[in-house]
N, CA, C and O of each residue as an XYZ file, in Angstrom:
920
protein
N      14.155     16.846    -14.117
C      13.203     16.869    -13.010
C      12.274     15.649    -13.088
O      11.704     15.354    -14.139
N      12.135     14.952    -11.962
C      11.287     13.763    -11.946
C       9.815     14.138    -11.831
O       9.450     15.071    -11.115
N       8.976     13.395    -12.549
C       7.529     13.592    -12.502
C       6.949     12.710    -11.404
O       7.323     11.543    -11.289
N       6.044     13.251    -10.599
C       5.427     12.489     -9.514
C       4.535     11.394    -10.085
O       3.716     11.640    -10.970
N       4.709     10.173     -9.559
C       3.888      9.054     -9.999
C       2.520      9.114     -9.323
O       2.421      9.391     -8.128
N       1.464      8.851    -10.099
C       0.097      8.894     -9.582
C      -0.584      7.551     -9.842
O      -0.252      6.852    -10.799
N      -1.532      7.204     -8.987
C      -2.320      5.995     -9.221
C      -3.366      6.257    -10.283
O      -3.972      7.328    -10.319
N      -3.576      5.282    -11.144
C      -4.570      5.393    -12.203
C      -5.586      4.272    -12.078
O      -5.223      3.127    -11.809
N      -6.848      4.595    -12.272
C      -7.898      3.568    -12.226
C      -7.830      2.629    -13.427
O      -8.517      1.608    -13.464
N      -7.009      2.975    -14.396
C      -6.868      2.130    -15.579
C      -5.892      0.971    -15.345
O      -5.834      0.033    -16.140
N      -5.134      1.043    -14.262
C      -4.101      0.041    -14.007
C      -4.438     -0.828    -12.799
O      -5.253     -0.457    -11.954
N      -3.795     -1.989    -12.738
C      -3.785     -2.810    -11.534
C      -2.362     -2.804    -10.997
O      -1.396     -2.882    -11.756
N      -2.247     -2.709     -9.675
C      -0.941     -2.533     -9.055
C      -0.604     -3.669     -8.095
O      -1.479     -4.229     -7.434
N       0.686     -3.995     -8.034
C       1.212     -4.910     -7.031
C       1.955     -4.064     -6.001
O       2.943     -3.406     -6.327
N       1.478     -4.084     -4.763
C       2.134     -3.331     -3.687
C       2.959     -4.294     -2.856
O       2.432     -5.248     -2.284
N       4.252     -4.039     -2.793
C       5.176     -4.920     -2.087
C       5.531     -4.289     -0.749
O       6.183     -3.247     -0.688
N       5.086     -4.946      0.331
C       5.334     -4.441      1.683
C       6.663     -4.991      2.183
O       6.858     -6.204      2.266
N       7.571     -4.081      2.513
C       8.901     -4.463      2.987
C       8.945     -4.314      4.504
O       8.690     -3.234      5.036
N       9.271     -5.410      5.200
C       9.168     -5.421      6.658
C      10.370     -6.016      7.372
O      10.346     -6.169      8.593
N      11.419     -6.353      6.634
C      12.560     -7.017      7.241
C      13.656     -5.998      7.555
O      13.361     -4.863      7.930
N      14.912     -6.401      7.404
C      16.033     -5.486      7.639
C      16.257     -4.607      6.412
O      15.791     -4.926      5.318
N      16.968     -3.506      6.599
C      17.209     -2.638      5.447
C      18.141     -3.309      4.440
O      18.025     -3.075      3.237
N      19.057     -4.135      4.922
C      19.931     -4.879      3.996
C      19.087     -5.776      3.096
O      19.367     -5.902      1.904
N      18.053     -6.403      3.665
C      17.164     -7.253      2.877
C      16.342     -6.409      1.912
O      16.091     -6.823      0.780
N      15.927     -5.242      2.351
C      15.187     -4.310      1.492
C      16.001     -3.981      0.240
O      15.469     -3.988     -0.870
N      17.266     -3.699      0.420
C      18.136     -3.385     -0.725
C      18.187     -4.554     -1.702
O      18.075     -4.361     -2.913
N      18.355     -5.766     -1.177
C      18.448     -6.938     -2.051
C      17.136     -7.165     -2.801
O      17.144     -7.497     -3.986
N      16.025     -6.990     -2.117
C      14.725     -7.219     -2.752
C      14.470     -6.185     -3.841
O      14.063     -6.541     -4.947
N      14.704     -4.918     -3.544
C      14.481     -3.872     -4.547
C      15.361     -4.107     -5.766
O      14.916     -3.925     -6.900
N      16.592     -4.506     -5.541
C      17.497     -4.770     -6.667
C      17.044     -5.952     -7.512
O      17.443     -6.070     -8.671
N      16.214     -6.831     -6.947
C      15.763     -8.017     -7.674
C      14.482     -7.772     -8.470
O      14.099     -8.611     -9.285
N      13.816     -6.642     -8.251
C      12.501     -6.419     -8.852
C      12.593     -5.873    -10.274
O      13.518     -5.128    -10.595
N      11.641     -6.242    -11.121
C      11.552     -5.604    -12.444
C      11.080     -4.164    -12.266
O      10.293     -3.874    -11.364
N      11.548     -3.281    -13.105
C      11.142     -1.877    -13.014
C       9.787     -1.702    -13.686
O       9.621     -2.006    -14.867
N       8.828     -1.211    -12.920
C       7.495     -0.981    -13.464
C       6.761      0.030    -12.603
O       6.851     -0.001    -11.375
N       6.035      0.924    -13.254
C       5.236      1.890    -12.516
C       3.993      1.238    -11.912
O       3.250      1.880    -11.169
N       3.768     -0.053    -12.235
C       2.655     -0.790    -11.625
C       3.095     -1.536    -10.369
O       2.299     -2.261     -9.773
N       4.338     -1.368     -9.966
C       4.802     -1.909     -8.694
C       4.924     -0.759     -7.699
O       5.654      0.207     -7.924
N       4.196     -0.884     -6.601
C       4.231      0.084     -5.510
C       5.104     -0.493     -4.398
O       4.999     -1.674     -4.067
N       5.959      0.340     -3.831
C       6.796     -0.112     -2.726
C       6.264      0.477     -1.418
O       6.025      1.680     -1.310
N       6.088     -0.397     -0.436
C       5.587      0.038      0.874
C       6.670     -0.079      1.938
O       7.305     -1.122      2.088
N       6.867      1.004      2.668
C       7.663      0.941      3.895
C       6.729      0.409      4.973
O       5.881      1.142      5.482
N       6.883     -0.870      5.324
C       5.974     -1.516      6.262
C       6.111     -0.973      7.677
O       7.123     -0.367      8.027
N       5.096     -1.194      8.476
C       5.083     -0.682      9.851
C       6.284     -1.168     10.674
O       6.933     -0.346     11.320
N       6.607     -2.473     10.677
C       7.782     -2.903     11.451
C       9.078     -2.253     10.979
O       9.956     -1.956     11.789
N       9.199     -2.032      9.676
C      10.407     -1.408      9.128
C      10.530      0.038      9.621
O      11.613      0.477     10.006
N       9.415      0.770      9.606
C       9.436      2.162     10.080
C       9.733      2.211     11.576
O      10.467      3.086     12.035
N       9.165      1.272     12.340
C       9.429      1.238     13.783
C      10.885      0.908     14.087
O      11.463      1.421     15.045
N      11.466      0.050     13.261
C      12.861     -0.361     13.485
C      13.853      0.728     13.101
O      14.822      0.969     13.821
N      13.613      1.390     11.964
C      14.610      2.314     11.422
C      14.193      3.782     11.478
O      15.004      4.662     11.186
N      12.960      4.057     11.843
C      12.485      5.438     11.845
C      11.934      5.834     10.481
O      12.110      5.124      9.491
N      11.264      6.982     10.450
C      10.585      7.416      9.223
C      11.549      7.703      8.079
O      11.139      7.713      6.918
N      12.816      7.935      8.384
C      13.788      8.207      7.316
C      13.958      7.024      6.371
O      14.467      7.180      5.261
N      13.526      5.824      6.818
C      13.633      4.656      5.945
C      12.749      4.824      4.709
O      13.009      4.208      3.676
N      11.706      5.651      4.807
C      10.818      5.901      3.664
C      11.616      6.518      2.521
O      11.521      6.071      1.377
N      12.404      7.547      2.834
C      13.178      8.201      1.765
C      14.340      7.334      1.300
O      14.759      7.435      0.147
N      14.866      6.486      2.175
C      15.932      5.570      1.753
C      15.403      4.565      0.729
O      16.084      4.233     -0.241
N      14.177      4.088      0.959
C      13.535      3.181      0.002
C      13.244      3.916     -1.304
O      13.476      3.386     -2.391
N      12.737      5.137     -1.184
C      12.428      5.928     -2.377
C      13.690      6.156     -3.217
O      13.639      6.116     -4.446
N      14.802      6.391     -2.555
C      16.067      6.616     -3.272
C      16.479      5.366     -4.056
O      16.856      5.457     -5.224
N      16.406      4.202     -3.409
C      16.800      2.954     -4.073
C      15.913      2.646     -5.273
O      16.407      2.275     -6.338
N      14.604      2.801     -5.098
C      13.655      2.454     -6.154
C      13.743      3.451     -7.304
O      13.679      3.059     -8.469
N      13.888      4.733     -6.989
C      13.991      5.743     -8.047
C      15.299      5.594     -8.823
O      15.359      5.910    -10.012
N      16.342      5.115     -8.151
C      17.616      4.879     -8.849
C      17.445      3.792     -9.912
O      18.042      3.879    -10.985
N      16.641      2.775     -9.624
C      16.368      1.730    -10.622
C      15.589      2.307    -11.795
O      15.847      1.957    -12.946
N      14.643      3.185    -11.509
C      13.881      3.840    -12.570
C      14.812      4.653    -13.465
O      14.766      4.554    -14.691
N      15.655      5.456    -12.822
C      16.582      6.308    -13.577
C      17.533      5.466    -14.416
O      17.935      5.871    -15.507
N      17.892      4.291    -13.899
C      18.826      3.414    -14.607
C      18.300      2.902    -15.928
O      19.078      2.523    -16.804
N      16.968      2.886    -16.084
C      16.393      2.444    -17.359
C      15.726      3.608    -18.098
O      14.959      3.404    -19.039
N      16.029      4.817    -17.659
C      15.577      6.002    -18.382
C      14.152      6.435    -18.109
O      13.579      7.181    -18.903
N      13.547      5.977    -16.983
C      12.190      6.411    -16.645
C      12.258      7.632    -15.744
O      12.795      7.571    -14.638
N      11.709      8.741    -16.226
C      11.793     10.009    -15.501
C      10.551     10.199    -14.625
O       9.781     11.143    -14.804
N      10.380      9.281    -13.680
C       9.198      9.328    -12.827
C       9.587      8.928    -11.412
O      10.290      7.937    -11.215
N       9.131      9.700    -10.422
C       9.406      9.353     -9.038
C       8.470      8.215     -8.644
O       7.255      8.360     -8.780
N       8.989      7.097     -8.166
C       8.144      5.942     -7.882
C       7.177      6.193     -6.727
O       7.364      7.100     -5.915
N       6.143      5.363     -6.681
C       5.080      5.516     -5.687
C       5.470      4.736     -4.429
O       5.646      3.518     -4.467
N       5.601      5.460     -3.315
C       6.031      4.872     -2.049
C       4.950      5.075     -0.992
O       4.489      6.196     -0.775
N       4.547      3.986     -0.336
C       3.529      4.049      0.711
C       4.186      3.965      2.087
O       5.025      3.100      2.337
N       3.790      4.874      2.972
C       4.230      4.828      4.372
C       3.112      4.197      5.198
O       2.083      4.826      5.445
N       3.319      2.948      5.625
C       2.286      2.252      6.397
C       2.408      2.643      7.872
O       2.954      1.900      8.688
N       1.889      3.819      8.185
C       1.988      4.355      9.544
C       0.979      3.713     10.497
O       1.178      3.715     11.711
N      -0.102      3.165      9.942
C      -1.201      2.646     10.776
C      -1.602      3.670     11.840
O      -1.709      3.350     13.024
N      -1.816      4.879     11.399
C      -2.141      5.979     12.310
C      -3.461      5.698     13.037
O      -4.438      5.268     12.424
N      -3.477      5.949     14.353
C      -4.679      5.775     15.170
C      -5.072      7.086     15.864
O      -6.187      7.224     16.365
N      -4.136      8.044     15.883
C      -4.375      9.344     16.512
C      -3.338     10.319     15.953
O      -2.397      9.911     15.271
N      -3.515     11.607     16.245
C      -2.573     12.640     15.768
C      -2.425     12.610     14.253
O      -1.316     12.548     13.722
N      -3.565     12.656     13.566
C      -3.566     12.551     12.112
C      -2.712     13.599     11.426
O      -1.936     13.275     10.526
N      -2.844     14.849     11.837
C      -2.079     15.933     11.189
C      -0.583     15.716     11.344
O       0.172     15.887     10.388
N      -0.150     15.339     12.547
C       1.283     15.150     12.806
C       1.844     13.994     11.983
O       2.933     14.101     11.420
N       1.104     12.894     11.915
C       1.624     11.743     11.185
C       1.681     11.989      9.679
O       2.574     11.482      9.000
N       0.743     12.755      9.162
C       0.796     13.121      7.740
C       2.035     13.965      7.465
O       2.697     13.785      6.442
N       2.348     14.883      8.373
C       3.528     15.744      8.166
C       4.809     14.920      8.141
O       5.745     15.250      7.413
N       4.857     13.847      8.936
C       6.027     12.955      8.931
C       6.149     12.236      7.587
O       7.233     12.154      7.009
N       5.023     11.718      7.103
C       5.035     11.024      5.806
C       5.461     11.965      4.685
O       6.264     11.594      3.829
N       4.929     13.167      4.691
C       5.265     14.166      3.666
C       6.743     14.539      3.727
O       7.417     14.604      2.699
N       7.235     14.779      4.919
C       8.641     15.182      5.105
C       9.600     14.164      4.515
O      10.642     14.526      3.969
N       9.247     12.890      4.625
C      10.168     11.839      4.174
C       9.839     11.309      2.776
O      10.355     10.269      2.366
N       8.989     12.017      2.056
C       8.820     11.730      0.631
C       7.822     10.656      0.263
O       7.878     10.122     -0.844
N       6.899     10.321      1.172
C       5.901      9.301      0.845
C       4.903      9.816     -0.183
O       4.566     11.000     -0.203
N       4.438      8.912     -1.031
C       3.376      9.231     -1.989
C       2.007      9.039     -1.369
O       1.034      9.672     -1.781
N       1.933      8.155     -0.367
C       0.677      7.851      0.320
C       0.995      7.455      1.746
O       2.100      7.007      2.053
N      -0.004      7.629      2.626
C       0.156      7.249      4.028
C      -1.097      6.518      4.483
O      -2.188      6.729      3.954
N      -0.914      5.644      5.486
C      -1.990      4.751      5.919
C      -2.506      5.135      7.303
O      -1.735      5.350      8.238
N      -3.831      5.215      7.406
C      -4.519      5.430      8.677
C      -5.453      4.246      8.897
O      -5.967      3.673      7.936
N      -5.675      3.877     10.153
C      -6.546      2.747     10.458
C      -8.012      3.141     10.420
O      -8.388      4.200     10.923
N      -8.837      2.295      9.826
C     -10.269      2.547      9.775
C     -10.914      2.522     11.141
O     -12.014      3.047     11.319
N     -10.236      1.911     12.124
C     -10.754      1.877     13.487
C     -10.428      3.148     14.269
O     -10.859      3.296     15.413
N      -9.683      4.052     13.674
C      -9.374      5.320     14.350
C     -10.656      6.139     14.529
O     -11.628      5.934     13.803
N     -10.661      7.061     15.488
C     -11.818      7.950     15.634
C     -12.080      8.711     14.336
O     -11.149      9.021     13.593
N     -13.344      9.007     14.072
C     -13.681      9.705     12.831
C     -12.972     11.055     12.755
O     -12.652     11.528     11.664
N     -12.724     11.675     13.911
C     -11.997     12.950     13.924
C     -10.572     12.776     13.390
O     -10.059     13.622     12.658
N      -9.949     11.665     13.773
C      -8.593     11.377     13.281
C      -8.609     11.079     11.795
O      -7.747     11.550     11.053
N      -9.585     10.301     11.358
C      -9.705      9.995      9.933
C      -9.894     11.266      9.115
O      -9.243     11.443      8.085
N     -10.775     12.148      9.562
C     -11.008     13.406      8.837
C      -9.757     14.273      8.821
O      -9.424     14.873      7.799
N      -9.064     14.338      9.958
C      -7.835     15.139     10.027
C      -6.763     14.562      9.111
O      -6.062     15.301      8.419
N      -6.642     13.245      9.111
C      -5.634     12.576      8.297
C      -5.906     12.810      6.812
O      -5.014     13.211      6.065
N      -7.144     12.557      6.394
C      -7.507     12.715      4.981
C      -7.357     14.169      4.538
O      -6.830     14.439      3.459
N      -7.815     15.098      5.363
C      -7.723     16.519      5.016
C      -6.290     16.990      4.887
O      -5.961     17.755      3.981
N      -5.437     16.534      5.791
C      -4.031     16.961      5.747
C      -3.257     16.264      4.641
O      -2.314     16.839      4.097
N      -3.632     15.045      4.299
C      -3.024     14.391      3.134
C      -3.343     15.177      1.865
O      -2.482     15.361      1.004
N      -4.582     15.636      1.760
C      -4.978     16.429      0.599
C      -4.160     17.707      0.502
O      -3.701     18.071     -0.581
N      -3.973     18.391      1.629
C      -3.153     19.613      1.649
C      -1.708     19.316      1.283
O      -1.058     20.109      0.601
N      -1.210     18.176      1.735
C       0.185     17.796      1.489
C       0.396     17.168      0.115
O       1.525     16.873     -0.275
N      -0.709     16.966     -0.619
C      -0.683     16.356     -1.952
C      -0.118     14.940     -1.933
O       0.660     14.544     -2.800
N      -0.539     14.188     -0.908
C      -0.250     12.759     -0.887
C      -1.579     12.020     -0.698
O      -2.552     12.595     -0.211
N      -1.610     10.759     -1.084
C      -2.848      9.986     -1.028
C      -3.076      9.391      0.358
O      -2.131      9.035      1.063
N      -4.347      9.291      0.731
C      -4.730      8.594      1.955
C      -5.152      7.170      1.630
O      -5.924      6.936      0.701
N      -4.637      6.222      2.404
C      -5.100      4.844      2.354
C      -5.673      4.511      3.723
O      -4.982      4.640      4.733
N      -6.938      4.083      3.765
C      -7.578      3.710      5.027
C      -7.592      2.190      5.145
O      -8.207      1.498      4.333
N      -6.909      1.682      6.163
C      -6.775      0.250      6.377
C      -7.951     -0.245      7.225
O      -8.094      0.138      8.387
N      -8.788     -1.096      6.633
C      -9.994     -1.589      7.295
C      -9.792     -2.941      7.975
O     -10.747     -3.703      8.127
N      -8.573     -3.245      8.381
C      -8.326     -4.478      9.113
C      -9.186     -4.510     10.381
O      -9.222     -3.546     11.145
N      -9.878     -5.637     10.589
C     -10.748     -5.847     11.749
C     -11.947     -4.894     11.788
O     -12.543     -4.680     12.844
N     -12.293     -4.325     10.627
C     -13.520     -3.522     10.506
C     -14.522     -4.361      9.727
O     -14.319     -4.635      8.544
N     -15.591     -4.766     10.378
C     -16.544     -5.693      9.762
C     -17.316     -5.060      8.610
O     -17.594     -5.719      7.608
N     -17.662     -3.779      8.751
C     -18.460     -3.089      7.735
C     -17.782     -1.774      7.339
O     -18.159     -0.706      7.822
N     -16.782     -1.859      6.461
C     -16.016     -0.664      6.080
C     -16.870      0.464      5.515
O     -16.557      1.639      5.713
N     -17.941      0.116      4.817
C     -18.791      1.146      4.209
C     -19.453      2.025      5.262
O     -19.812      3.167      4.974
N     -19.619      1.509      6.486
C     -20.171      2.334      7.555
C     -19.173      3.380      8.028
O     -19.558      4.473      8.442
N     -17.898      3.044      7.966
C     -16.851      4.019      8.292
C     -16.811      5.115      7.227
O     -16.750      6.301      7.552
N     -16.847      4.716      5.965
C     -16.773      5.674      4.861
C     -17.950      6.646      4.891
O     -17.809      7.811      4.521
N     -19.097      6.166      5.327
C     -20.315      6.979      5.363
C     -20.169      8.180      6.308
O     -20.839      9.196      6.123
N     -19.307      8.069      7.308
C     -19.170      9.115      8.320
C     -18.150     10.202      7.952
O     -18.082     11.239      8.611
N     -17.372      9.964      6.914
C     -16.242     10.849      6.615
C     -16.657     12.105      5.860
O     -17.602     12.097      5.072
N     -15.921     13.190      6.124
C     -16.149     14.439      5.381
C     -15.716     14.280      3.931
O     -16.397     14.738      3.013
N     -14.572     13.623      3.734
C     -14.044     13.388      2.391
C     -13.588     11.937      2.306
O     -13.187     11.340      3.305
N     -13.655     11.387      1.116
C     -13.236     10.007      0.922
C     -11.718      9.909      0.762
O     -11.090     10.832      0.244
N     -11.130      8.800      1.202
C      -9.706      8.573      0.924
C      -9.517      8.185     -0.534
O     -10.484      7.915     -1.246
N      -8.279      8.161     -0.963
C      -7.971      7.677     -2.312
C      -8.160      6.163     -2.396
O      -8.678      5.639     -3.383
N      -7.724      5.466     -1.328
C      -7.708      3.999     -1.339
C      -8.307      3.452     -0.048
O      -8.039      3.960      1.041
N      -9.121      2.410     -0.190
C      -9.612      1.641      0.956
C      -8.917      0.283      0.918
O      -8.956     -0.416     -0.095
N      -8.279     -0.083      2.036
C      -7.569     -1.361      2.109
C      -8.440     -2.381      2.833
O      -8.797     -2.186      3.995
N      -8.778     -3.460      2.149
C      -9.466     -4.586      2.766
C      -8.390     -5.579      3.179
O      -7.685     -6.124      2.329
N      -8.262     -5.816      4.474
C      -7.032     -6.398      5.003
C      -7.302     -7.592      5.921
O      -7.977     -7.460      6.942
N      -6.774     -8.742      5.551
C      -6.687     -9.865      6.477
C      -5.304     -9.815      7.108
O      -4.295     -9.970      6.421
N      -5.262     -9.598      8.414
C      -3.979     -9.432      9.086
C      -3.147    -10.699      9.113
O      -3.664    -11.801      8.933
N      -1.855    -10.532      9.339
C      -0.926    -11.662      9.378
C      -1.321    -12.636     10.485
O      -1.341    -13.846     10.262
N      -1.631    -12.126     11.665
C      -2.011    -12.999     12.771
C      -3.357    -13.674     12.512
O      -3.571    -14.818     12.912
N      -4.263    -12.960     11.840
C      -5.555    -13.557     11.481
C      -5.355    -14.743     10.544
O      -6.004    -15.779     10.685
N      -4.453    -14.575      9.592
C      -4.182    -15.660      8.639
C      -3.540    -16.847      9.340
O      -3.859    -17.998      9.041
N      -2.625    -16.564     10.282
C      -1.869    -17.636     10.933
C      -2.691    -18.396     11.963
O      -2.571    -19.615     12.084
N      -3.524    -17.678     12.705
C      -4.196    -18.303     13.842
C      -5.695    -18.522     13.656
O      -6.368    -18.957     14.590
N      -6.223    -18.233     12.489
C      -7.643    -18.472     12.228
C      -7.833    -18.900     10.778
O      -6.875    -18.968     10.008
N      -9.068    -19.182     10.421
C      -9.362    -19.569      9.047
C     -10.059    -18.430      8.298
O     -10.801    -18.668      7.345
N      -9.819    -17.213      8.729
C     -10.456    -16.044      8.122
C     -10.023    -15.899      6.667
O      -8.840    -16.017      6.346
N     -10.983    -15.646      5.800
C     -10.720    -15.503      4.370
C     -10.378    -14.061      4.015
O     -10.676    -13.131      4.764
N      -9.750    -13.899      2.860
C      -9.549    -12.546      2.342
C     -10.914    -11.878      2.148
O     -11.836    -12.525      1.651
N     -11.070    -10.615      2.521
C     -12.386     -9.957      2.454
C     -12.753     -9.441      1.062
O     -13.232     -8.316      0.917
N     -12.525    -10.268      0.041
C     -12.771     -9.802     -1.324
C     -14.260     -9.641     -1.621
O     -14.638     -8.977     -2.587
N     -15.113    -10.258     -0.776
C     -16.563    -10.129     -0.992
C     -17.057     -8.702     -0.774
O     -18.171     -8.359     -1.168
N     -16.225     -7.875     -0.145
C     -16.624     -6.490      0.143
C     -16.247     -5.510     -0.981
O     -16.680     -4.358     -0.978
N     -15.443     -5.978     -1.933
C     -14.910     -5.064     -2.948
C     -16.010     -4.344     -3.705
O     -16.055     -3.114     -3.720
N     -16.891     -5.096     -4.328
C     -17.914     -4.476     -5.170
C     -18.969     -3.726     -4.363
O     -19.570     -2.772     -4.858
N     -19.194     -4.152     -3.129
C     -20.141     -3.429     -2.265
C     -19.640     -2.017     -2.004
O     -20.427     -1.071     -1.979
N     -18.340     -1.874     -1.811
C     -17.756     -0.542     -1.569
C     -17.649      0.245     -2.871
O     -18.025      1.416     -2.926
N     -17.138     -0.396     -3.914
C     -16.957      0.319     -5.184
C     -18.287      0.717     -5.820
O     -18.352      1.676     -6.590
N     -19.335     -0.016     -5.496
C     -20.646      0.328     -6.031
C     -21.231      1.582     -5.412
O     -22.128      2.203     -5.982
N     -20.719      1.960     -4.234
C     -21.276      3.113     -3.521
C     -20.296      4.280     -3.391
O     -20.712      5.418     -3.177
N     -18.994      4.000     -3.519
C     -17.998      5.043     -3.266
C     -16.943      5.070     -4.374
O     -16.536      4.029     -4.889
N     -16.519      6.263     -4.723
C     -15.514      6.455     -5.766
C     -14.112      6.367     -5.156
O     -13.436      7.376     -4.953
N     -13.703      5.139     -4.875
C     -12.392      4.899     -4.270
C     -11.713      3.738     -4.990
O     -12.365      2.940     -5.664
N     -10.400      3.658     -4.836
C      -9.660      2.471     -5.270
C      -9.676      1.465     -4.133
O      -9.692      1.839     -2.961
N      -9.670      0.198     -4.481
C      -9.667     -0.867     -3.474
C      -8.349     -1.623     -3.511
O      -7.891     -2.076     -4.560
N      -7.757     -1.743     -2.330
C      -6.540     -2.523     -2.152
C      -6.885     -3.732     -1.294
O      -7.617     -3.612     -0.311
N      -6.359     -4.896     -1.663
C      -6.568     -6.109     -0.875
C      -5.221     -6.563     -0.320
O      -4.267     -6.786     -1.065
N      -5.166     -6.697      1.006
C      -3.920     -7.089      1.672
C      -4.136     -8.372      2.460
O      -5.193     -8.576      3.058
N      -3.132     -9.226      2.454
C      -3.205    -10.451      3.236
C      -3.171    -11.721      2.417
O      -3.168    -12.817      2.976
N      -3.146    -11.595      1.095
C      -3.004    -12.758      0.220
C      -1.642    -12.709     -0.444
O      -1.203    -11.645     -0.880
N      -0.974    -13.837     -0.526
C       0.388    -13.799     -1.063
C       0.640    -14.709     -2.253
O       1.617    -14.521     -2.978
N      -0.229    -15.697     -2.468
C       0.006    -16.569     -3.612
C      -0.485    -15.885     -4.885
O      -1.328    -14.989     -4.836
N       0.050    -16.318     -6.019
C      -0.371    -15.741     -7.292
C      -1.861    -15.981     -7.508
O      -2.551    -15.149     -8.098
N      -2.350    -17.113     -7.032
C      -3.780    -17.416     -7.167
C      -4.626    -16.406     -6.388
O      -5.637    -15.921     -6.897
N      -4.219    -16.088     -5.161
C      -4.952    -15.107     -4.356
C      -4.877    -13.723     -4.987
O      -5.849    -12.968     -4.963
N      -3.725    -13.397     -5.547
C      -3.552    -12.118     -6.222
C      -4.512    -12.011     -7.405
O      -5.216    -11.013     -7.559
N      -4.528    -13.050     -8.234
C      -5.397    -13.042     -9.413
C      -6.868    -13.022     -9.014
O      -7.675    -12.361     -9.668
N      -7.227    -13.738     -7.949
C      -8.609    -13.759     -7.471
C      -9.043    -12.380     -6.995
O     -10.171    -11.960     -7.250
N      -8.154    -11.675     -6.306
C      -8.468    -10.330     -5.819
C      -8.729     -9.384     -6.982
O      -9.691     -8.617     -6.961
N      -7.873     -9.441     -7.992
C      -8.033     -8.568     -9.162
C      -9.294     -8.939     -9.929
O     -10.036     -8.062    -10.371
N      -9.536    -10.233    -10.088
C     -10.736    -10.703    -10.790
C     -12.010    -10.177    -10.122
O     -13.004     -9.894    -10.792
N     -11.964    -10.050     -8.795
C     -13.120     -9.575     -8.042
C     -13.170     -8.052     -7.895
O     -14.017     -7.523     -7.175
N     -12.266     -7.352     -8.574
C     -12.370     -5.897     -8.638
C     -11.327     -5.089     -7.903
O     -11.414     -3.862     -7.886
N     -10.333     -5.736     -7.288
C      -9.286     -4.994     -6.581
C      -8.413     -4.220     -7.574
O      -8.099     -4.712     -8.657
N      -8.034     -3.018     -7.191
C      -7.130     -2.203     -8.001
C      -5.671     -2.427     -7.603
O      -4.763     -2.319     -8.427
N      -5.467     -2.744     -6.316
C      -4.126     -2.935     -5.760
C      -4.129     -4.231     -4.949
O      -5.073     -4.505     -4.209
N      -3.077     -5.016     -5.092
C      -2.910     -6.207     -4.265
C      -1.608     -6.060     -3.486
O      -0.546     -5.823     -4.061
N      -1.713     -6.206     -2.163
C      -0.543     -6.041     -1.299
C      -0.002     -7.411     -0.911
O      -0.758     -8.279     -0.473
N       1.303     -7.606     -1.070
C       1.957     -8.861     -0.686
C       3.159     -8.554      0.198
O       3.762     -7.484      0.107
N       3.495     -9.519      1.058
C       4.673     -9.309      1.911
C       5.479    -10.592      2.138
O       6.706    -10.549      2.229
N       4.783    -11.740      2.230
C       5.437    -12.962      2.699
C       6.631    -13.370      1.839
O       7.688    -13.721      2.362
N       6.460    -13.321      0.526
C       7.560    -13.694     -0.365
C       8.526    -12.542     -0.610
O       9.429    -12.642     -1.440
N       8.328    -11.449      0.120
C       9.203    -10.288     -0.023
C       9.786     -9.888      1.336
O      10.262     -8.767      1.521
N       9.736    -10.836      2.285
C      10.340    -10.594      3.596
C      11.828    -10.892      3.546
O      12.651    -10.147      4.078
N      12.148    -11.987      2.901
C      13.547    -12.342      2.632
C      13.661    -12.623      1.145
O      12.741    -13.171      0.538
N      14.785    -12.250      0.561
C      14.990    -12.501     -0.861
C      15.070    -14.000     -1.125
O      15.869    -14.700     -0.503
N      14.248    -14.492     -2.042
C      14.290    -15.881     -2.460
C      13.842    -15.955     -3.909
O      13.501    -14.940     -4.516
N      13.845    -17.141     -4.449
C      13.542    -17.309     -5.868
C      12.165    -16.751     -6.233
O      11.997    -16.144     -7.290
N      11.171    -16.963     -5.341
C       9.806    -16.531     -5.634
C       9.652    -15.019     -5.680
O       8.699    -14.513     -6.272
N      10.568    -14.298     -5.069
C      10.467    -12.843     -4.981
C      10.341    -12.211     -6.361
O       9.396    -11.470     -6.631
N      11.294    -12.508     -7.224
C      11.277    -11.955     -8.569
C      10.157    -12.565     -9.404
O       9.502    -11.872    -10.183
N       9.945    -13.865     -9.235
C       8.947    -14.572    -10.041
C       7.552    -14.013     -9.847
O       6.841    -13.784    -10.825
N       7.139    -13.785     -8.592
C       5.789    -13.279     -8.327
C       5.597    -11.907     -8.956
O       4.554    -11.639     -9.553
N       6.588    -11.038     -8.828
C       6.480     -9.705     -9.430
C       6.381     -9.800    -10.949
O       5.559     -9.119    -11.562
N       7.212    -10.639    -11.554
C       7.179    -10.779    -13.014
C       5.879    -11.409    -13.489
O       5.315    -10.987    -14.499
N       5.400    -12.421    -12.765
C       4.150    -13.076    -13.145
C       2.956    -12.130    -13.007
O       2.035    -12.166    -13.823
N       2.975    -11.299    -11.992
C       1.907    -10.316    -11.823
C       1.861     -9.392    -13.028
O       0.797     -9.185    -13.611
N       2.992     -8.841    -13.401
C       3.045     -7.891    -14.525
C       2.645     -8.572    -15.834
O       2.087     -7.935    -16.728
N       2.933     -9.872    -15.941
C       2.641    -10.597    -17.175
C       1.157    -10.980    -17.263
O       0.549    -10.893    -18.331
N       0.581    -11.406    -16.129
C      -0.765    -11.980    -16.181
C      -1.872    -11.004    -15.769
O      -3.029    -11.194    -16.142
N      -1.530     -9.970    -15.012
C      -2.532     -8.990    -14.564
C      -2.266     -7.668    -15.233
O      -1.222     -7.057    -15.003
N      -3.186     -7.214    -16.056
C      -3.009     -5.969    -16.805
C      -3.768     -4.823    -16.148
O      -3.733     -3.696    -16.642
């Protein structure tokens, strides 16, 4: 029987967002080192393209790698639903397909956020609140009945491409100083940005660009993260 993988505040995690074709997903997963500090994300475009069942297909591939090296632990899989409404329904979809965590947008109505977080708790999966385009995330957290497991500070792909917006790492300690949550930073892809995020207090760093198509950097970034970030 596999043991459910849980996030620990003692660790730093690399979250790999998969957003391309499923054939590419298979190649990328097969190229990764096996580690419980690597989180696999079913990205929003991937879920839209293949449906929610892609979450369990990813979980199957990643858990098979774990089993292949004798690790009796179900890997941590994030469903990036970017929920904006119907919190209860979207949580049930994530749970049905085996997600360890599901993502709701910080810009969603507070009623949706409360419903999402409450139903994730009932379903025994973690809530991640994505604060992309939220200027003051701590004001959102202040309104909630219960806190999520993870707050994502996110510079969007289009923001990075079409503006000079920086990674919002300046908000990490402001949030962690007031709320008992893990902080994830999304939108940085170089090893330098990854290390800077962790140095400034991030618990999870999300990357996607070098994991969209399999290339030499794909394996290298994952291995370097595990080697240099403890």
